[in-house]
mmCIF file of the N, C-alpha and C atoms, coordinates in Angstrom:
data_MODEL
# 
_entry.id   MODEL 
# 
loop_
_atom_site.group_PDB 
_atom_site.id 
_atom_site.type_symbol 
_atom_site.label_atom_id 
_atom_site.label_alt_id 
_atom_site.label_comp_id 
_atom_site.label_asym_id 
_atom_site.label_entity_id 
_atom_site.label_seq_id 
_atom_site.pdbx_PDB_ins_code 
_atom_site.Cartn_x 
_atom_site.Cartn_y 
_atom_site.Cartn_z 
_atom_site.occupancy 
_atom_site.B_iso_or_equiv 
_atom_site.pdbx_formal_charge 
_atom_site.auth_seq_id 
_atom_site.auth_comp_id 
_atom_site.auth_asym_id 
_atom_site.auth_atom_id 
_atom_site.pdbx_PDB_model_num 
ATOM 1   N N  . MET A 1 1  ? 147.068 51.999  71.230 1.00 0.00 ? 1  MET A N  1 
ATOM 2   C CA . MET A 1 1  ? 145.994 52.289  72.290 1.00 0.00 ? 1  MET A CA 1 
ATOM 3   C C  . MET A 1 1  ? 145.792 53.913  72.371 1.00 0.00 ? 1  MET A C  1 
ATOM 4   N N  . LYS A 1 2  ? 146.756 54.779  72.267 1.00 0.00 ? 2  LYS A N  1 
ATOM 5   C CA . LYS A 1 2  ? 146.688 56.258  72.169 1.00 0.00 ? 2  LYS A CA 1 
ATOM 6   C C  . LYS A 1 2  ? 145.909 56.409  70.587 1.00 0.00 ? 2  LYS A C  1 
ATOM 7   N N  . ILE A 1 3  ? 146.644 55.710  69.797 1.00 0.00 ? 3  ILE A N  1 
ATOM 8   C CA . ILE A 1 3  ? 145.886 56.148  68.593 1.00 0.00 ? 3  ILE A CA 1 
ATOM 9   C C  . ILE A 1 3  ? 144.254 56.350  68.326 1.00 0.00 ? 3  ILE A C  1 
ATOM 10  N N  . GLY A 1 4  ? 143.935 54.738  69.237 1.00 0.00 ? 4  GLY A N  1 
ATOM 11  C CA . GLY A 1 4  ? 142.465 54.669  69.174 1.00 0.00 ? 4  GLY A CA 1 
ATOM 12  C C  . GLY A 1 4  ? 141.896 55.750  69.754 1.00 0.00 ? 4  GLY A C  1 
ATOM 13  N N  . LEU A 1 5  ? 142.167 55.949  71.227 1.00 0.00 ? 5  LEU A N  1 
ATOM 14  C CA . LEU A 1 5  ? 141.482 57.111  71.719 1.00 0.00 ? 5  LEU A CA 1 
ATOM 15  C C  . LEU A 1 5  ? 141.639 58.368  70.995 1.00 0.00 ? 5  LEU A C  1 
ATOM 16  N N  . LEU A 1 6  ? 142.814 58.801  70.220 1.00 0.00 ? 6  LEU A N  1 
ATOM 17  C CA . LEU A 1 6  ? 142.751 60.034  69.333 1.00 0.00 ? 6  LEU A CA 1 
ATOM 18  C C  . LEU A 1 6  ? 141.823 59.734  68.224 1.00 0.00 ? 6  LEU A C  1 
ATOM 19  N N  . ILE A 1 7  ? 141.710 58.885  67.498 1.00 0.00 ? 7  ILE A N  1 
ATOM 20  C CA . ILE A 1 7  ? 140.566 58.830  66.805 1.00 0.00 ? 7  ILE A CA 1 
ATOM 21  C C  . ILE A 1 7  ? 139.402 58.733  67.245 1.00 0.00 ? 7  ILE A C  1 
ATOM 22  N N  . LEU A 1 8  ? 139.031 58.289  68.300 1.00 0.00 ? 8  LEU A N  1 
ATOM 23  C CA . LEU A 1 8  ? 137.581 58.330  69.243 1.00 0.00 ? 8  LEU A CA 1 
ATOM 24  C C  . LEU A 1 8  ? 137.246 59.999  69.339 1.00 0.00 ? 8  LEU A C  1 
ATOM 25  N N  . MET A 1 9  ? 138.345 60.071  70.015 1.00 0.00 ? 9  MET A N  1 
ATOM 26  C CA . MET A 1 9  ? 138.316 61.934  70.186 1.00 0.00 ? 9  MET A CA 1 
ATOM 27  C C  . MET A 1 9  ? 137.734 62.786  68.810 1.00 0.00 ? 9  MET A C  1 
ATOM 28  N N  . LEU A 1 10 ? 138.404 62.478  67.781 1.00 0.00 ? 10 LEU A N  1 
ATOM 29  C CA . LEU A 1 10 ? 138.299 62.835  66.469 1.00 0.00 ? 10 LEU A CA 1 
ATOM 30  C C  . LEU A 1 10 ? 136.653 62.948  66.128 1.00 0.00 ? 10 LEU A C  1 
ATOM 31  N N  . VAL A 1 11 ? 136.317 61.390  66.269 1.00 0.00 ? 11 VAL A N  1 
ATOM 32  C CA . VAL A 1 11 ? 135.119 61.091  65.742 1.00 0.00 ? 11 VAL A CA 1 
ATOM 33  C C  . VAL A 1 11 ? 134.220 61.960  66.549 1.00 0.00 ? 11 VAL A C  1 
ATOM 34  N N  . PHE A 1 12 ? 134.030 61.822  68.255 1.00 0.00 ? 12 PHE A N  1 
ATOM 35  C CA . PHE A 1 12 ? 132.975 62.446  68.933 1.00 0.00 ? 12 PHE A CA 1 
ATOM 36  C C  . PHE A 1 12 ? 133.268 64.235  68.562 1.00 0.00 ? 12 PHE A C  1 
ATOM 37  N N  . ILE A 1 13 ? 134.114 64.768  68.472 1.00 0.00 ? 13 ILE A N  1 
ATOM 38  C CA . ILE A 1 13 ? 134.459 66.127  67.901 1.00 0.00 ? 13 ILE A CA 1 
ATOM 39  C C  . ILE A 1 13 ? 133.678 66.376  66.389 1.00 0.00 ? 13 ILE A C  1 
ATOM 40  N N  . ALA A 1 14 ? 133.859 65.742  65.829 1.00 0.00 ? 14 ALA A N  1 
ATOM 41  C CA . ALA A 1 14 ? 132.857 65.429  64.452 1.00 0.00 ? 14 ALA A CA 1 
ATOM 42  C C  . ALA A 1 14 ? 131.524 65.382  64.521 1.00 0.00 ? 14 ALA A C  1 
ATOM 43  N N  . ILE A 1 15 ? 131.437 64.677  65.256 1.00 0.00 ? 15 ILE A N  1 
ATOM 44  C CA . ILE A 1 15 ? 129.808 64.475  65.368 1.00 0.00 ? 15 ILE A CA 1 
ATOM 45  C C  . ILE A 1 15 ? 128.909 65.707  66.607 1.00 0.00 ? 15 ILE A C  1 
ATOM 46  N N  . LEU A 1 16 ? 129.790 65.901  67.527 1.00 0.00 ? 16 LEU A N  1 
ATOM 47  C CA . LEU A 1 16 ? 129.439 67.089  68.170 1.00 0.00 ? 16 LEU A CA 1 
ATOM 48  C C  . LEU A 1 16 ? 129.059 68.590  67.350 1.00 0.00 ? 16 LEU A C  1 
ATOM 49  N N  . ILE A 1 17 ? 130.111 68.718  66.549 1.00 0.00 ? 17 ILE A N  1 
ATOM 50  C CA . ILE A 1 17 ? 130.193 69.885  65.089 1.00 0.00 ? 17 ILE A CA 1 
ATOM 51  C C  . ILE A 1 17 ? 129.078 69.705  64.515 1.00 0.00 ? 17 ILE A C  1 
ATOM 52  N N  . GLY A 1 18 ? 129.166 68.582  63.840 1.00 0.00 ? 18 GLY A N  1 
ATOM 53  C CA . GLY A 1 18 ? 127.591 67.929  62.990 1.00 0.00 ? 18 GLY A CA 1 
ATOM 54  C C  . GLY A 1 18 ? 126.363 68.488  63.606 1.00 0.00 ? 18 GLY A C  1 
ATOM 55  N N  . LEU A 1 19 ? 126.228 67.995  65.039 1.00 0.00 ? 19 LEU A N  1 
ATOM 56  C CA . LEU A 1 19 ? 124.934 68.478  65.591 1.00 0.00 ? 19 LEU A CA 1 
ATOM 57  C C  . LEU A 1 19 ? 124.999 69.989  65.841 1.00 0.00 ? 19 LEU A C  1 
ATOM 58  N N  . PHE A 1 20 ? 125.976 70.541  66.266 1.00 0.00 ? 20 PHE A N  1 
ATOM 59  C CA . PHE A 1 20 ? 125.590 72.104  66.250 1.00 0.00 ? 20 PHE A CA 1 
ATOM 60  C C  . PHE A 1 20 ? 125.260 72.675  65.289 1.00 0.00 ? 20 PHE A C  1 
ATOM 61  N N  . ILE A 1 21 ? 125.594 72.057  63.878 1.00 0.00 ? 21 ILE A N  1 
ATOM 62  C CA . ILE A 1 21 ? 125.537 72.844  62.527 1.00 0.00 ? 21 ILE A CA 1 
ATOM 63  C C  . ILE A 1 21 ? 123.965 72.279  62.314 1.00 0.00 ? 21 ILE A C  1 
ATOM 64  N N  . LEU A 1 22 ? 123.438 70.987  62.438 1.00 0.00 ? 22 LEU A N  1 
ATOM 65  C CA . LEU A 1 22 ? 122.239 70.798  62.242 1.00 0.00 ? 22 LEU A CA 1 
ATOM 66  C C  . LEU A 1 22 ? 121.107 71.426  63.111 1.00 0.00 ? 22 LEU A C  1 
ATOM 67  N N  . SER A 1 23 ? 121.439 71.755  64.446 1.00 0.00 ? 23 SER A N  1 
ATOM 68  C CA . SER A 1 23 ? 120.619 72.428  65.405 1.00 0.00 ? 23 SER A CA 1 
ATOM 69  C C  . SER A 1 23 ? 120.556 73.705  64.716 1.00 0.00 ? 23 SER A C  1 
ATOM 70  N N  . TYR A 1 24 ? 121.625 74.376  64.259 1.00 0.00 ? 24 TYR A N  1 
ATOM 71  C CA . TYR A 1 24 ? 121.593 75.789  63.719 1.00 0.00 ? 24 TYR A CA 1 
ATOM 72  C C  . TYR A 1 24 ? 120.864 76.022  62.822 1.00 0.00 ? 24 TYR A C  1 
ATOM 73  N N  . LYS A 1 25 ? 120.907 74.774  61.651 1.00 0.00 ? 25 LYS A N  1 
ATOM 74  C CA . LYS A 1 25 ? 119.850 74.970  60.534 1.00 0.00 ? 25 LYS A CA 1 
ATOM 75  C C  . LYS A 1 25 ? 118.554 74.828  60.654 1.00 0.00 ? 25 LYS A C  1 
ATOM 76  N N  . MET A 1 26 ? 118.000 73.944  61.688 1.00 0.00 ? 26 MET A N  1 
ATOM 77  C CA . MET A 1 26 ? 116.757 73.827  61.948 1.00 0.00 ? 26 MET A CA 1 
ATOM 78  C C  . MET A 1 26 ? 116.305 75.505  62.800 1.00 0.00 ? 26 MET A C  1 
ATOM 79  N N  . LEU A 1 27 ? 116.899 75.689  63.550 1.00 0.00 ? 27 LEU A N  1 
ATOM 80  C CA . LEU A 1 27 ? 116.872 77.086  64.015 1.00 0.00 ? 27 LEU A CA 1 
ATOM 81  C C  . LEU A 1 27 ? 116.359 78.011  63.396 1.00 0.00 ? 27 LEU A C  1 
ATOM 82  N N  . LYS A 1 28 ? 117.482 78.083  62.283 1.00 0.00 ? 28 LYS A N  1 
ATOM 83  C CA . LYS A 1 28 ? 116.893 79.461  60.893 1.00 0.00 ? 28 LYS A CA 1 
ATOM 84  C C  . LYS A 1 28 ? 115.863 78.926  60.441 1.00 0.00 ? 28 LYS A C  1 
ATOM 85  N N  . LYS A 1 29 ? 115.708 77.484  60.354 1.00 0.00 ? 29 LYS A N  1 
ATOM 86  C CA . LYS A 1 29 ? 114.265 77.197  59.432 1.00 0.00 ? 29 LYS A CA 1 
ATOM 87  C C  . LYS A 1 29 ? 113.125 77.719  60.266 1.00 0.00 ? 29 LYS A C  1 
ATOM 88  N N  . VAL A 1 30 ? 113.113 77.369  61.414 1.00 0.00 ? 30 VAL A N  1 
ATOM 89  C CA . VAL A 1 30 ? 111.697 77.645  62.331 1.00 0.00 ? 30 VAL A CA 1 
ATOM 90  C C  . VAL A 1 30 ? 111.618 79.342  62.280 1.00 0.00 ? 30 VAL A C  1 
ATOM 91  N N  . ARG A 1 31 ? 112.828 80.203  62.483 1.00 0.00 ? 31 ARG A N  1 
ATOM 92  C CA . ARG A 1 31 ? 113.016 81.381  62.538 1.00 0.00 ? 31 ARG A CA 1 
ATOM 93  C C  . ARG A 1 31 ? 112.303 82.257  61.414 1.00 0.00 ? 31 ARG A C  1 
ATOM 94  N N  . ARG A 1 32 ? 112.631 81.686  60.054 1.00 0.00 ? 32 ARG A N  1 
ATOM 95  C CA . ARG A 1 32 ? 112.162 82.062  59.191 1.00 0.00 ? 32 ARG A CA 1 
ATOM 96  C C  . ARG A 1 32 ? 110.541 81.634  58.484 1.00 0.00 ? 32 ARG A C  1 
ATOM 97  N N  . GLU A 1 33 ? 110.017 80.402  59.360 1.00 0.00 ? 33 GLU A N  1 
ATOM 98  C CA . GLU A 1 33 ? 108.632 79.914  59.367 1.00 0.00 ? 33 GLU A CA 1 
ATOM 99  C C  . GLU A 1 33 ? 107.946 81.085  60.184 1.00 0.00 ? 33 GLU A C  1 
ATOM 100 N N  . GLU A 1 34 ? 108.196 81.502  61.619 1.00 0.00 ? 34 GLU A N  1 
ATOM 101 C CA . GLU A 1 34 ? 107.609 82.306  62.146 1.00 0.00 ? 34 GLU A CA 1 
ATOM 102 C C  . GLU A 1 34 ? 107.701 83.615  62.009 1.00 0.00 ? 34 GLU A C  1 
ATOM 103 N N  . GLN A 1 35 ? 108.822 84.385  60.970 1.00 0.00 ? 35 GLN A N  1 
ATOM 104 C CA . GLN A 1 35 ? 108.872 85.688  60.886 1.00 0.00 ? 35 GLN A CA 1 
ATOM 105 C C  . GLN A 1 35 ? 107.677 86.001  60.320 1.00 0.00 ? 35 GLN A C  1 
ATOM 106 N N  . PRO A 1 36 ? 107.019 85.790  59.045 1.00 0.00 ? 36 PRO A N  1 
ATOM 107 C CA . PRO A 1 36 ? 105.861 86.458  58.653 1.00 0.00 ? 36 PRO A CA 1 
ATOM 108 C C  . PRO A 1 36 ? 104.891 86.262  59.807 1.00 0.00 ? 36 PRO A C  1 
ATOM 109 N N  . SER A 1 37 ? 104.473 85.608  60.480 1.00 0.00 ? 37 SER A N  1 
ATOM 110 C CA . SER A 1 37 ? 103.094 85.816  61.426 1.00 0.00 ? 37 SER A CA 1 
ATOM 111 C C  . SER A 1 37 ? 103.887 86.168  62.888 1.00 0.00 ? 37 SER A C  1 
ATOM 112 N N  . LYS A 1 38 ? 104.519 87.871  62.421 1.00 0.00 ? 38 LYS A N  1 
ATOM 113 C CA . LYS A 1 38 ? 104.974 88.375  63.730 1.00 0.00 ? 38 LYS A CA 1 
ATOM 114 C C  . LYS A 1 38 ? 103.559 88.887  64.723 1.00 0.00 ? 38 LYS A C  1 
ATOM 115 N N  . SER A 1 39 ? 102.623 89.384  63.772 1.00 0.00 ? 39 SER A N  1 
ATOM 116 C CA . SER A 1 39 ? 101.389 89.946  64.260 1.00 0.00 ? 39 SER A CA 1 
ATOM 117 C C  . SER A 1 39 ? 100.768 88.917  65.341 1.00 0.00 ? 39 SER A C  1 
ATOM 118 N N  . VAL A 1 40 ? 100.663 89.015  66.788 1.00 0.00 ? 40 VAL A N  1 
ATOM 119 C CA . VAL A 1 40 ? 100.076 87.861  67.465 1.00 0.00 ? 40 VAL A CA 1 
ATOM 120 C C  . VAL A 1 40 ? 98.654  88.460  67.612 1.00 0.00 ? 40 VAL A C  1 
ATOM 121 N N  . GLU A 1 41 ? 97.533  87.267  67.208 1.00 0.00 ? 41 GLU A N  1 
ATOM 122 C CA . GLU A 1 41 ? 96.583  87.718  67.252 1.00 0.00 ? 41 GLU A CA 1 
ATOM 123 C C  . GLU A 1 41 ? 96.214  86.997  68.560 1.00 0.00 ? 41 GLU A C  1 
ATOM 124 N N  . TYR A 1 42 ? 95.181  87.811  69.494 1.00 0.00 ? 42 TYR A N  1 
ATOM 125 C CA . TYR A 1 42 ? 94.511  87.526  70.880 1.00 0.00 ? 42 TYR A CA 1 
ATOM 126 C C  . TYR A 1 42 ? 93.763  87.729  70.841 1.00 0.00 ? 42 TYR A C  1 
ATOM 127 N N  . GLN A 1 43 ? 92.973  87.322  72.358 1.00 0.00 ? 43 GLN A N  1 
ATOM 128 C CA . GLN A 1 43 ? 91.396  87.896  72.348 1.00 0.00 ? 43 GLN A CA 1 
ATOM 129 C C  . GLN A 1 43 ? 91.994  88.285  74.015 1.00 0.00 ? 43 GLN A C  1 
ATOM 130 N N  . LEU A 1 44 ? 90.898  89.417  74.284 1.00 0.00 ? 44 LEU A N  1 
ATOM 131 C CA . LEU A 1 44 ? 90.747  89.697  75.693 1.00 0.00 ? 44 LEU A CA 1 
ATOM 132 C C  . LEU A 1 44 ? 89.745  89.342  76.487 1.00 0.00 ? 44 LEU A C  1 
ATOM 133 N N  . HIS A 1 45 ? 90.394  89.163  77.598 1.00 0.00 ? 45 HIS A N  1 
ATOM 134 C CA . HIS A 1 45 ? 88.691  88.597  78.550 1.00 0.00 ? 45 HIS A CA 1 
ATOM 135 C C  . HIS A 1 45 ? 87.755  89.666  78.407 1.00 0.00 ? 45 HIS A C  1 
ATOM 136 N N  . PRO A 1 46 ? 86.513  88.876  78.354 1.00 0.00 ? 46 PRO A N  1 
ATOM 137 C CA . PRO A 1 46 ? 85.622  89.843  78.345 1.00 0.00 ? 46 PRO A CA 1 
ATOM 138 C C  . PRO A 1 46 ? 84.932  90.832  79.010 1.00 0.00 ? 46 PRO A C  1 
ATOM 139 N N  . LYS A 1 47 ? 85.813  90.856  80.404 1.00 0.00 ? 47 LYS A N  1 
ATOM 140 C CA . LYS A 1 47 ? 85.956  91.881  81.312 1.00 0.00 ? 47 LYS A CA 1 
ATOM 141 C C  . LYS A 1 47 ? 86.659  93.196  80.803 1.00 0.00 ? 47 LYS A C  1 
ATOM 142 N N  . LEU A 1 48 ? 87.580  92.966  80.131 1.00 0.00 ? 48 LEU A N  1 
ATOM 143 C CA . LEU A 1 48 ? 88.527  93.684  80.013 1.00 0.00 ? 48 LEU A CA 1 
ATOM 144 C C  . LEU A 1 48 ? 88.084  94.593  78.337 1.00 0.00 ? 48 LEU A C  1 
ATOM 145 N N  . LYS A 1 49 ? 87.458  93.716  77.691 1.00 0.00 ? 49 LYS A N  1 
ATOM 146 C CA . LYS A 1 49 ? 87.178  94.024  76.730 1.00 0.00 ? 49 LYS A CA 1 
ATOM 147 C C  . LYS A 1 49 ? 85.871  95.077  76.738 1.00 0.00 ? 49 LYS A C  1 
ATOM 148 N N  . ALA A 1 50 ? 84.922  94.813  77.485 1.00 0.00 ? 50 ALA A N  1 
ATOM 149 C CA . ALA A 1 50 ? 84.033  95.694  77.936 1.00 0.00 ? 50 ALA A CA 1 
ATOM 150 C C  . ALA A 1 50 ? 84.614  97.160  78.599 1.00 0.00 ? 50 ALA A C  1 
ATOM 151 N N  . GLU A 1 51 ? 85.710  96.822  79.271 1.00 0.00 ? 51 GLU A N  1 
ATOM 152 C CA . GLU A 1 51 ? 86.289  98.098  79.893 1.00 0.00 ? 51 GLU A CA 1 
ATOM 153 C C  . GLU A 1 51 ? 86.891  99.410  78.949 1.00 0.00 ? 51 GLU A C  1 
ATOM 154 N N  . MET A 1 52 ? 87.550  98.296  77.730 1.00 0.00 ? 52 MET A N  1 
ATOM 155 C CA . MET A 1 52 ? 88.308  99.040  76.888 1.00 0.00 ? 52 MET A CA 1 
ATOM 156 C C  . MET A 1 52 ? 87.140  99.927  75.774 1.00 0.00 ? 52 MET A C  1 
ATOM 157 N N  . GLU A 1 53 ? 85.967  99.135  75.852 1.00 0.00 ? 53 GLU A N  1 
ATOM 158 C CA . GLU A 1 53 ? 84.673  99.519  75.073 1.00 0.00 ? 53 GLU A CA 1 
ATOM 159 C C  . GLU A 1 53 ? 84.281  101.297 75.785 1.00 0.00 ? 53 GLU A C  1 
ATOM 160 N N  . LYS A 1 54 ? 84.091  100.619 76.881 1.00 0.00 ? 54 LYS A N  1 
ATOM 161 C CA . LYS A 1 54 ? 83.599  101.835 77.839 1.00 0.00 ? 54 LYS A CA 1 
ATOM 162 C C  . LYS A 1 54 ? 84.520  102.965 77.781 1.00 0.00 ? 54 LYS A C  1 
ATOM 163 N N  . ARG A 1 55 ? 85.873  102.725 78.019 1.00 0.00 ? 55 ARG A N  1 
ATOM 164 C CA . ARG A 1 55 ? 86.955  103.933 77.736 1.00 0.00 ? 55 ARG A CA 1 
ATOM 165 C C  . ARG A 1 55 ? 86.905  104.730 76.533 1.00 0.00 ? 55 ARG A C  1 
ATOM 166 N N  . LYS A 1 56 ? 86.757  103.832 75.494 1.00 0.00 ? 56 LYS A N  1 
ATOM 167 C CA . LYS A 1 56 ? 86.909  104.222 73.716 1.00 0.00 ? 56 LYS A CA 1 
ATOM 168 C C  . LYS A 1 56 ? 85.376  105.297 73.557 1.00 0.00 ? 56 LYS A C  1 
ATOM 169 N N  . SER A 1 57 ? 84.250  104.732 74.133 1.00 0.00 ? 57 SER A N  1 
ATOM 170 C CA . SER A 1 57 ? 83.340  105.403 73.909 1.00 0.00 ? 57 SER A CA 1 
ATOM 171 C C  . SER A 1 57 ? 82.873  106.443 74.910 1.00 0.00 ? 57 SER A C  1 
ATOM 172 N N  . ASP A 1 58 ? 83.687  106.676 76.111 1.00 0.00 ? 58 ASP A N  1 
ATOM 173 C CA . ASP A 1 58 ? 83.978  107.885 77.139 1.00 0.00 ? 58 ASP A CA 1 
ATOM 174 C C  . ASP A 1 58 ? 84.483  109.245 76.288 1.00 0.00 ? 58 ASP A C  1 
ATOM 175 N N  . LYS A 1 59 ? 85.532  108.693 75.475 1.00 0.00 ? 59 LYS A N  1 
ATOM 176 C CA . LYS A 1 59 ? 86.407  109.857 74.805 1.00 0.00 ? 59 LYS A CA 1 
ATOM 177 C C  . LYS A 1 59 ? 86.026  110.693 73.896 1.00 0.00 ? 59 LYS A C  1 
# 
């Protein structure tokens, strides 16, 4: 009985460690894929865009 519990605990610990390693590898892969696309392309609201253009033309 005690040996069975010990084996079961070891199996659960091994599975837990395996999941941590797997998630770490996936996280590294995603970070590597997203790193080159650092520059975020965004669009301004038309009113804000007009205001920025107005400020640039005033200077």
